[in-house]
C-alpha positions as CSV (number, residue, x, y, z in Angstrom):
1,M,60.4,54.8,51.1
2,T,57.6,55.9,53.7
3,N,56.9,59.3,54.8
4,E,57.8,58.3,58.2
5,T,61.3,57.1,57.0
6,N,61.8,60.3,55.3
7,K,60.8,62.4,58.5
8,S,63.1,60.3,60.5
9,N,66.1,60.8,57.7
10,L,65.3,64.4,57.6
11,L,66.1,64.9,61.4
12,T,69.5,63.2,60.9
13,L,70.4,65.7,58.0
14,P,73.9,67.4,58.3
15,S,74.4,70.8,59.0
16,G,76.2,73.6,57.1
17,K,77.1,74.1,53.5
18,L,76.2,71.5,51.0
19,R,79.2,69.8,49.3
20,Y,77.2,68.7,46.1
21,K,74.3,70.8,45.2
22,L,71.5,69.7,43.0
23,T,72.8,72.2,40.6
24,N,75.7,69.5,39.9
25,D,74.7,67.8,37.0
26,Y,75.9,64.5,38.0
27,M,74.1,64.7,41.5
28,F,70.9,66.0,39.6
29,R,71.0,63.0,37.4
30,A,71.8,60.5,40.3
31,V,69.2,61.7,42.7
32,F,66.3,61.7,39.9
33,Q,67.3,58.2,38.5
34,K,67.5,56.6,41.8
35,N,64.4,58.2,43.1
36,E,61.3,57.9,40.7
37,N,58.9,59.3,43.3
38,A,60.9,62.3,43.2
39,L,61.2,62.4,39.4
40,K,57.2,62.2,39.0
41,G,57.1,65.1,41.5
42,L,59.5,67.4,39.3
43,L,57.7,66.4,36.2
44,S,54.6,67.2,37.6
45,A,55.7,70.8,38.3
46,L,57.9,71.1,35.1
47,L,54.7,70.0,33.1
48,N,52.2,71.5,35.2
49,I,50.0,68.5,35.3
50,P,48.8,66.8,38.5
51,K,51.0,64.1,39.7
52,T,48.3,61.3,39.6
53,E,48.4,61.7,35.8
54,I,51.9,60.5,35.7
55,K,51.3,56.4,35.5
56,E,54.9,55.6,34.2
57,V,58.1,57.2,33.5
58,T,61.1,55.4,31.7
59,I,64.5,56.6,31.7
60,L,65.7,55.9,28.2
61,N,69.4,56.4,28.9
62,P,70.2,55.0,32.2
63,I,73.8,55.2,33.6
64,I,75.3,53.0,36.1
65,L,75.7,55.3,39.2
66,G,79.2,55.8,40.5
67,E,80.8,54.3,37.4
68,T,83.3,56.5,35.7
69,I,81.7,58.3,32.9
70,D,83.5,60.2,29.8
71,D,83.3,63.8,30.7
72,K,83.7,64.7,26.9
73,T,80.9,62.4,25.3
74,C,78.5,61.6,28.4
75,I,75.2,63.4,28.3
76,L,73.8,63.8,31.7
77,D,70.5,65.0,30.4
78,L,67.4,62.9,31.8
79,H,65.9,61.5,28.6
80,L,62.4,60.2,29.6
81,R,59.2,58.5,28.2
82,L,56.2,59.7,29.8
83,N,53.1,57.3,30.1
84,N,54.5,55.3,27.1
85,N,53.9,58.5,25.0
86,E,55.5,62.0,25.2
87,L,59.4,62.3,25.3
88,I,61.0,64.6,27.7
89,N,64.5,65.7,28.1
90,I,65.6,67.5,31.4
91,E,68.9,69.0,31.2
92,M,70.8,70.8,34.4
93,Q,73.2,73.3,33.3
94,V,75.1,75.9,35.2
95,E,77.9,77.1,33.2
96,D,77.0,79.1,30.1
97,L,79.3,77.7,27.3
98,G,77.7,80.2,24.9
99,N,76.0,77.5,23.0
100,W,73.0,76.5,24.8
101,P,70.3,77.7,22.4
102,E,71.9,75.7,19.5
103,R,72.6,72.7,21.6
104,S,69.2,72.5,23.1
105,I,67.6,72.7,19.6
106,S,70.0,70.3,18.5
107,Y,68.9,67.7,21.2
108,L,65.1,68.6,20.8
109,G,65.5,67.8,17.0
110,R,67.5,64.5,17.5
111,T,64.9,63.4,20.0
112,F,61.9,64.5,17.8
113,D,63.1,62.6,14.7
114,Q,61.6,59.4,16.2
115,T,60.2,58.0,12.8
116,K,61.9,55.1,11.4
117,S,61.9,54.6,7.7
118,G,58.8,53.7,6.4
119,G,56.7,55.0,9.5
120,D,53.8,57.1,9.8
121,Y,54.9,60.8,10.5
122,S,51.7,61.3,12.3
123,D,52.9,58.8,15.0
124,I,55.7,61.1,16.1
125,R,55.4,61.8,19.8
126,T,55.3,65.0,21.5
127,T,58.8,66.0,22.3
128,I,59.9,68.5,25.1
129,H,63.2,69.7,25.7
130,I,63.5,71.3,29.3
131,G,66.7,73.3,30.4
132,I,67.2,74.2,33.9
133,L,69.9,76.8,33.7
134,D,71.6,78.9,36.3
135,F,72.8,81.9,33.8
136,N,71.0,84.4,31.8
137,L,70.2,84.2,28.1
138,P,70.8,87.9,26.9
139,H,68.7,87.7,24.1
140,L,65.5,86.6,26.0
141,T,63.3,88.7,28.1
142,P,63.9,87.8,31.9
143,E,61.2,85.2,32.9
144,F,61.0,82.5,35.4
145,Y,59.8,79.7,33.2
146,S,59.5,80.2,29.2
147,E,58.0,77.9,26.7
148,F,58.6,78.0,22.8
149,K,56.9,76.4,20.0
150,L,56.9,76.8,16.4
151,M,54.4,79.4,15.5
152,N,53.6,82.0,13.0
153,V,55.4,85.2,13.7
154,K,52.7,87.5,12.2
155,N,49.8,86.1,13.9
156,H,51.2,83.8,16.5
157,E,49.1,80.7,15.3
158,I,50.9,77.7,16.6
159,Y,52.3,75.4,13.8
160,S,52.8,72.4,15.9
161,D,52.0,71.4,19.5
162,K,54.8,68.4,19.2
163,F,58.2,70.2,19.3
164,V,58.5,72.2,22.6
165,L,61.4,74.1,24.4
166,R,61.1,75.1,27.9
167,V,63.5,77.1,30.1
168,L,63.5,77.2,33.8
169,H,65.7,80.2,34.7
170,L,67.3,79.8,38.3
171,T,68.8,83.3,38.2
172,S,65.2,84.7,38.2
173,L,64.9,83.7,41.7
174,E,67.0,86.8,42.5
175,N,64.8,89.4,40.6
176,D,61.9,90.4,42.7
177,S,60.2,92.0,39.7
178,I,59.6,88.6,37.9
179,E,56.8,86.6,38.7
180,K,57.4,83.1,39.9
181,K,54.7,80.8,38.8
182,P,53.6,77.9,38.9
183,A,54.2,77.9,42.9
184,D,55.3,74.2,42.8
185,L,57.8,75.0,40.2
186,Y,59.0,78.0,42.3
187,Y,59.9,75.8,45.3
188,W,61.6,73.2,43.1
189,A,63.9,76.1,41.9
190,K,64.5,77.1,45.4
191,L,65.6,73.5,46.3
192,F,68.0,73.3,43.3
193,K,69.7,76.6,44.3
194,A,69.7,75.6,48.2
195,T,73.4,75.9,49.4
196,T,73.0,74.5,53.0
197,W,71.4,71.6,54.5
198,E,69.3,74.2,56.8
199,E,67.7,75.6,53.6
200,L,66.8,72.1,52.4
201,K,65.1,71.4,56.0
202,M,63.0,74.5,55.6
203,L,61.9,73.7,52.2
204,A,61.1,69.8,53.1
205,S,57.7,70.9,54.5
206,K,56.6,72.6,51.3
207,N,55.9,69.5,49.2
208,P,56.3,65.7,50.2
209,D,58.2,65.0,47.2
210,F,61.2,67.3,48.4
211,E,61.3,64.9,51.3
212,D,62.2,62.1,49.0
213,T,64.6,64.3,46.8
214,I,66.4,65.7,50.1
215,V,67.1,62.2,51.6
216,T,68.1,60.6,48.5
217,L,70.6,63.7,48.1
218,K,71.8,62.9,51.5
219,E,72.1,59.3,50.7
220,L,74.2,59.8,47.5
221,S,76.1,62.6,49.2
222,A,77.9,59.9,51.6
223,D,78.4,57.4,48.6
224,E,82.2,57.7,47.8
225,K,81.7,56.7,44.3
226,I,79.0,59.3,43.6
227,K,81.2,61.9,45.1
228,L,83.9,61.1,43.0
229,Q,81.7,61.6,39.8
230,C,80.4,64.7,41.0
231,E,83.9,66.1,41.8
232,A,85.0,65.2,38.4
233,R,82.0,67.0,36.8
234,E,82.9,70.1,38.8
235,R,86.5,70.0,37.5
236,Y,85.2,69.5,33.8
237,E,82.8,72.3,34.0
238,W,85.4,74.5,35.7
239,D,87.9,73.6,32.8
240,M,85.4,74.2,30.2
241,A,84.5,77.4,31.5
242,S,88.1,78.6,32.0
243,A,89.0,77.5,28.5
244,I,86.1,79.8,27.2
245,A,87.2,82.8,29.2
246,K,90.6,82.3,28.0
247,G,89.6,82.0,24.6
248,K,87.4,85.2,25.0
249,R,90.5,87.1,26.6
250,E,92.8,85.8,23.8
251,G,90.5,86.8,21.2
252,K,90.0,90.3,22.6
253,E,93.6,90.9,22.7
254,E,94.0,89.6,19.3
255,G,91.0,91.9,18.3
256,L,92.7,95.0,20.0
257,R,96.0,94.4,18.0
258,E,94.4,94.1,15.0
259,G,92.1,96.9,15.6
260,E,95.2,99.0,16.5
261,E,97.2,98.0,13.3
262,L,94.0,98.8,11.1
263,G,93.6,102.0,12.9
264,L,97.2,103.0,12.6
265,Q,97.0,102.1,8.8
266,K,93.9,104.2,8.3
267,G,95.6,107.1,10.3
268,L,98.4,107.3,8.1
269,Q,96.3,107.1,4.9
270,K,94.2,109.6,6.1
271,G,97.0,111.8,7.0
272,E,98.6,111.1,3.6
273,D,95.6,112.2,1.6
274,R,95.1,115.3,3.7
275,L,98.7,116.4,3.0
276,L,98.4,115.8,-0.7
277,K,94.9,117.8,-0.7
278,L,97.1,120.8,1.0
279,I,99.9,120.4,-1.6
280,Q,97.5,120.8,-4.4
281,C,95.8,123.9,-2.7
282,L,99.5,125.5,-2.2
283,T,100.1,124.6,-6.0
284,D,96.8,126.0,-7.2
285,D,97.6,129.2,-4.9
286,N,101.2,129.3,-6.7
287,Q,102.8,128.9,-3.3
288,T,105.1,125.7,-4.1
289,E,107.9,127.5,-1.9
290,L,105.6,126.6,1.0
291,I,105.6,123.1,0.3
292,S,109.0,122.2,2.0
293,K,108.1,124.3,5.0
294,I,104.8,122.0,5.7
295,T,106.7,118.9,5.6
296,T,109.0,120.1,8.6
297,D,106.9,122.6,10.4
298,S,103.9,120.6,11.9
299,A,102.4,123.7,13.7
300,Y,102.5,126.0,10.4
301,R,101.2,122.7,8.6
302,E,98.1,122.8,10.8
303,E,97.4,126.6,10.4
304,L,97.4,125.7,6.6
305,Y,94.9,122.9,7.3
306,K,92.6,125.3,9.0
307,K,92.9,127.9,6.2
308,Y,92.0,125.6,3.3
309,G,89.2,123.9,5.4
310,L,91.0,120.5,5.3
């Protein structure tokens, strides 16, 4: 698509709120599968390499856009081979399902394990899994763009450059204390978080690849089949989040009930032990006649507890 065509299409963008943002994982997948130039621009920012170095991008898991997908089994990550060499996974995830670290490691591990039986391990390609997340990971220091590699925890020597996890934290855009670098990636993050067509128009001038992305988003937003799949993904994500929230509530309630029961049992046991100690003290003092009184007079019992330091 030429720049002139893009600029013409940008003039006819709708106004108001976006119905399907780029944080919708289906729309994200559809836009970057359909527009290779936009995909190369995004990869350039995520990998921090000049776009001119990206000669070829192959989508290894293409889907038929608009065709119904199985919500439970379809993985909408972009699984790419770059320049017939590096393997890249890009994942858009906005709902915290509580398992992202484990799942990302699993995806990265499966992609990294490329050597067939009898192959040479030295031929394994560099593999990078990139998560674009719109939620916080509490166990990590807040950061805009993070990179993780296998390394020695004592001296920080890198064990291997071929097994890499990266995370673009969209929530960091709301934190002024976090440095947003590289600059190109900052504007991509702003593009993903945009909620109105007006925001997209303002961002279009920041990067020529944004024009391709926005125009493709507009085109796909008008496609009824694409809209249905975007809505299906929204429902699926909402159902998953609701199920997890319900599970947490029920687990908390069950935990409270178990805690109350356990607390009651411990309290009764403690009270019983305390009373037995008091009875022993009265027996040692030859005041067994008071034993019947302490079982019926709680105030007098408390006085004796204090007296005997119980």
